[in-house]
C-alpha positions in Angstrom: -13.5 -14.0 27.3 -10.2 -15.8 27.5 -6.9 -14.0 26.7 -6.5 -16.1 23.6 -9.9 -15.1 22.4 -9.2 -11.4 23.2 -5.9 -11.6 21.2 -7.7 -13.1 18.2 -10.4 -10.4 18.4 -7.7 -7.7 18.5 -6.0 -9.3 15.5 -9.3 -9.3 13.6 -10.0 -5.7 14.5 -6.6 -4.6 13.2 -7.3 -6.4 10.0 -10.7 -4.8 9.8 -9.2 -1.3 10.2 -6.7 -1.9 7.4 -9.4 -3.4 5.2 -11.8 -0.6 5.8 -9.4 1.9 4.5 -9.8 0.5 1.0 -12.9 2.6 0.5 -11.8 5.7 2.5 -10.4 7.7 -0.5 -14.0 7.9 -1.7 -15.0 9.5 1.6 -12.3 12.1 1.9 -9.6 10.1 3.7 -6.4 11.0 1.9 -3.4 8.6 1.0 -1.4 10.5 3.7 -4.1 9.6 6.3 -4.0 6.0 5.2 -0.2 5.9 5.4 -0.4 7.4 8.9 -2.9 4.8 10.1 -0.7 1.9 8.6 2.3 3.5 10.3 0.4 3.5 13.6 -0.6 -0.1 13.2 3.0 -1.1 12.5 4.2 0.9 15.7 1.4 -0.9 17.7 2.6 -4.3 16.5 6.3 -3.5 17.0 8.0 -5.8 19.3 5.1 -8.3 19.5 6.4 -10.6 16.7 3.2 -9.9 14.8 3.2 -8.3 11.5 0.4 -7.2 9.2 1.7 -9.8 6.8 1.5 -12.5 9.4 -2.2 -11.4 10.2 -3.0 -11.7 6.4 -1.7 -15.3 6.5 -3.5 -16.1 9.8 -6.8 -14.7 8.2 -6.3 -17.1 5.3 -5.5 -20.1 7.5 -8.4 -19.5 9.9 -10.9 -18.3 7.2 -11.6 -15.1 9.1 -14.2 -12.8 7.4 -15.7 -15.6 5.3 -19.3 -16.3 5.4 
């Protein structure tokens, strides 16, 4: 797998983690846990020039997660 493909896969995985937390309150994952995960994601992306917002835009542009 090329580096560009790896980076795109990582971006998709970050979005999938964020997206999967939509249902977690029904499974016992508290809002504090969700805030903690989102904080960790922000820290991971810090200094990369990538934000969760830019990932949302890229998802729309590239039609990720669409069947």
